[in-house]
N, C-alpha and C positions, 0 to 999 in steps of 0.2 A: 328344274335344274337347281342343284344345291348352291348355296352362297359361297363365294370365295373372297378372301381378303383382296382389296383393291377394286371391288365392284361396287362399292358403296357410293361413289361419286363425290362431289364437292361438298362434303359436310363442313360444319364450322371447324371441327378439329383438323380436317385435312387442309383447309384454307390457312389456319393458324400454323400448321406444320410447314406449309410452303413458305410463308412469310418468315418464320423462325429459321428455317434452313437457309433461306436466301441471305438473311442477315448474318448467319454464322459463316457462310462462304465469304461474304464481304469482309468480315473481320479477319478471316484467315489470311487473305491477301494483304490487307491493310497492315497487319502486324508483321507479316513476313517481310514486306518491302520496307518496313520501318527501320530495319537494320542498315540498309543502304543509306538512308537519310541520316541516321545516327553517326555514321562514319565522319560526318562533317561537324559534329558537335564539339569534338575535342581534338587537340593536336596530338596525334599518335603516329608511331612509325607504321610502315606499310604492313609489317607482319601482324600488327594488332588490328589493322584494317581488315586483313584477311580473316583474323579471328572473329571479328564482329560479323563479317559476311557469312562465315561458316556457322556462327552461333545460331542463326535462324534455322537452317536445315537440321542442325544437330538436335536442338530441343524439339523441333517439329517431329523428328522420327522417334525421339524418346516418348513423346506424347502418343504417337501412333502405336508404337509397340506396346504401350501400357493399355490404351483404350480399346484397341482392336479385340483382343481376347476378353477384356472386361465386359464390353458390350455384348459379346456372345454369352457371357456367363450371367450377368445381372440384368441385362436388357438395354435397349437403346435409350429410353427416356431417362433412367437414373444416371447413365453415363453423361448425357447432355447437361444435366443439372450440375454435375461435378465440374465439367469444363467451364460452364458459365461462372461458377464461383471464382475460379482462378482468373478469368477475364477481369472481373471487378477488382480483385486485389491488385493485379498487375497494372491495370489502367490508372488506378489511383496512385500507385507507387511510381509510375513513370513520370508523372507530373512533378514529383519531388525528388527525382533521381539527379542529384546535383554533381555526380561524377561518373566516370566511365564504368566503375565497378557496379554501381547501383543500376545503371542502364542495363548492364548484362544480367543482373539478378531479376529485375522486374520484366524485362523482355523474355527471359527464359520461362518465367511463369506463364506468360501469355502465349508463347510459342508452344509450350507443352500442351496448353489448353487447345490451341488452334489445330495442332496435329490430331489430337483425339477427337475434337469436335468435327472436323471435316470427315474423318474416317467413319464416324458413327452416322453422320448425315447421309453419306453415300450409301451405307447399308440400309438405313431406314427408308430412304426415298424409294428404292426399288421395291421395298416390301409393303409400304402402306399406301402409296399413291395409286390412283386409278390406272390399271394396267394398259388401258387403251392409249393413255397419254404419258406413259412412264418415261419414254425417251425425251419427249418435249420438256417435261417438268424437270428432269435431271439436267438437261442442257441449260435451261433457264436458270436453275439454281447455281450451277457451276459458273455461269456467265457473271454472276455477282462477284466472283473472284476478280474478274477483269475490272468491274466497276470499283471494287475496293482499291486496286492498284492505281486506277485513274484518279480517284479522289485523293489518295495519298500523294501522288505526283503533283496534282493541282494545288493542294494545300502547301506542299513544299515550295512551289513557285510563288505562291501568294505571301508566304512568311519567310522567304529566304533572306530578306534584309532586316528581319526582326531579331530580337534577342533569342538566344538558345532556349531560355526559359519559356518565352512566349510560344515558340514553336512546339516545345514539349507539351505545354498547356493545351494548345489547340488540338494536337494529335491525341493527347490523353482524354480530352473531353469527348472526342468522336468515339473513342472506345467505350467510355462510360455510357453515353447516350445509346449506342448500339446495344450495350449489355442490358439496359433498361427495356429496350424493345424485345430482347430475348426473354427476359423475365415475364413480361406481359403475355407473349405468345405461347410460351412453353407451359403455362398453366392450363392451356386448352388442348395441347397435342396428345394424341393417343399413343399407347404402346403398340409396337408391331404385333399384330395378331399372328402373322406367320411365325415370328420368333417365339411367341407364347406357345403356340401349338408344337413347334419343333422342340422347344425346351421340355414341354410336358412329355412328349413321346420319348425323349432321351431318358428322362427321369423314371419313366415307367418301363424302360428297357425294351421299348417297341422300335428297335432299330430299323425294322423294315419300313416304317412310316417316315423315316427321315433319311435323306440322302447324305451319307457320311463319306467325305472324299478322302481317300487314302492317297499317299504320294505315288500313284501309279503313273503309267506313261501319259495318259490323258491329262491328269492334274499337273504333272511336271511340265508338260508342253504349255498348258495355260499359264502357269506361273512364269515360265521363261518369256513368253510373248508379252504378257501384261507388264512384267518388270522391265523388259528391254524398251518397250514403247514409252513406258512411264519415265524411265531413265533419260531417254532422248528428250522428252519434254522438260523434265526437272532441270537437267544440266544444260540443255540447249537453250531453253528460254532463260534460265537463271544467268548463264554466262553473258548472254547478249543484253539482258534487261537490268539485272541487279549488280553484275560484276564489271561489265565493260566500262561503265561510268567511273566508279571509284579507281579502277586500274589505269584508264587511259584518258578519260574526259571528265574529270571530277566536277568541272564547272557546270556541266549539263546533266548530272546524274538524275535530278528530279524530272527534267524534261524528257529524258529517255524513258523513264518509268511511265510518265504521263502519256506520251505518244504511243508507246507499246501497248499499254493497257486500254487506252481509249479506242485504239484500232481494234483490239481483240473484242472489246465490249460491243462495238457497233456491228462487226462481222458476226459475232456470237449471237447477238439478238436476232439477226436475220436467219441464221442457220438453225436456231433453236426451234422455230416454228415448223421446220421441215423434218425434224429429227425422227418423227415416228414413221415417216414414209421413205426416208433415204436409207440405203444399205450401210450398216456399220462397217462392214468389210471394205467397201469401196471408199468410204470417208477416211478410214485409217490409211489405206494405200495411197490415195491421191494427195492427201494433206502432207504426209511424210515426204512424198516425192517432190511436191512443190517446194517445201522448205529446203530440201537438199539442193535442188536446182538453183534457188535464189541465194542460198549461202555460198554455193560455188561461184555464182556471179559476183557476189560481194567480195569474195577473195580476189578475183581477177580485176575488180574495179577499185581496189584499195588506193592506187595512185590518184584516181579521179575523185573519190569521195573524201580523201584526206585533204584535198584542196577546195572542194565544193561541198559545203554542208548540205545543200539541197539534195544532192545525190544520196548522201548518207540517210537523210530522213525518208526519202522515197524507198530506199532499200529496206529500212527498218519497218516502214508501214507494210510493204509487200510481204516480208518474212512473217510479220505478226498476223497478217490476214490469214495465212495458211496455218500458223501456229494456233490461232483461235479455234479453227475447225479441228485440228489435231488434238488440242487440249480437251475440248468439250467431249470429243468422241472417246478418247482414251480414258478419261476419268469416269465416264459412264460405263465403258466397256470393262474396266478392271474390277468393278464392284458387282457386276451382274452375273458373272460366270459361275458363282459358287453356290453351294447349298446354304440354306438359311442359317443353319446352326453353325456354319463355319465362315459366313460371309465377312464378318468383322475381322476375323483372324487372317484369312487369306488375302483380303484387300490390304490389310496392314503389312503383310509380308512383302507384297509387291511395292508398296509405298516406302517402307523402311529401306529396302535394298536400293531402290532407284534414287531416293533422296540422299541416302548415305553415300552413294557413288558421286553424287553432285558435290558433296563436301570435298571429296578427293580431288575433283576437277578444279575447285577454287584454289587449292594449294599447288596443284600440278601446273597451273598456268601463271603463277605469281610472277615469274621472271621471263615470261614469253614476250616477244615482240608482237606488234599488231598482226603481222602476217601469220606468224605461228599460231596466234590466238584464234584467228578466224578459221584457219585450216583445222585446228583442233576441234572447233565447234562443228565444222563440217563432218568430221569423223563421228562425233557424238550423234548427230542427226541421222547419219548413215546406219547406225545401230538400230534406230527406230524403224528405218525404211526396210531393212532386212527382216525384222520381226513382223512388220506389216505384210510383207510379201509372203512369208511363211503362213501367217494366219489366213491370208487371202486364198492360198492354195489348199491348206489342210484344215482350216477352221470352219466354223459354221456361222450362220447369220443370227444376230441377237436383236435386230431391230425389226421394223415393219410390223409393229404391234404384237410381236412375240412376247408372251408373258414369262414372268420369272419361273412359274411352274413348268413351262415347256423347256426353258433353258436348262433347268436342273436335270432333265433327262437326256440332254444332248451330249454327244461325244465328238471329239475331234478325230481326224484321220479317217473319216468315212467317205 
């Protein structure tokens, strides 16, 4: 039997890649949520609060749009070194960002990096990790996003009564320490052999050896489903975790982030070890359905949880338990459907559109009352549910130890 990429097992390079990718995912969430914390650093009008909240997804998608095609052109590993450099510059700059403008500038650098970093990690993981455990590894890496948010929320709670400079110092140092970890591990990680082979085939004009996806019916359907489900998560989770606090409950913004992300991390840790055996189609369907049902319940119970904070926390935990499953599943799903030579680009398209629409929702809800806000969130999650139902009916299975090579030959509507 001929050797295939992903069959080499847990070599030192693969282990370092797992550590490096997990740290990268941690930083993505940590930096993204940082914008919500930063809204409390300066006295600014609500419209500028919305700008700061939108700043995170805006620069995230700019980084995604840049790094997705770049990783397909120059490789996964060089792209990751570029994003790492920007992390270091931004982390140091944040510590000395003594005004609102500097905060915007240095967080923009890090968010640009985070967007490109995560997109490249998603592509590389599917390509270089042992295929037998591909789903489990991807779930575990993505779950570090939840850990990053939980650590951010916890640090905000611990430093909320300190000076703004001290809080920035603590958060900036976390970024620098994580970046050092990335430097150490990335010296050992391999380039994607799948990408190297696909790139070589394209350069030699051997198109028959590389699956090139044109915008046909099958590809268009995949893009719609992945983008719709990703939008539901980006906007649905973002509105309830990062925007709800600054808009309605500013005194507990950090607590909301902490509770949401620690819930997702614990649930994600459990579900990750089952990811290779569970159906991706079923997880997408039932997680989206669970979120819609609980969000609907949240809407009807507004009078109750507005008076009793315990009910609010219980609903938040419940929603985020389902969101954890949805998030790990959809992030794994939207990067595994494409041919190797187009994986970075098509994953980026789904992420840019979905996160871009999240920006729209931030400004669309700025003058909403609480009831309107929750009802709007219900509509957002319903978009994801519809897409999950369509994939359940017309799509195909991508889990249960199905390899990337097998997925590249599959078509929807069969």
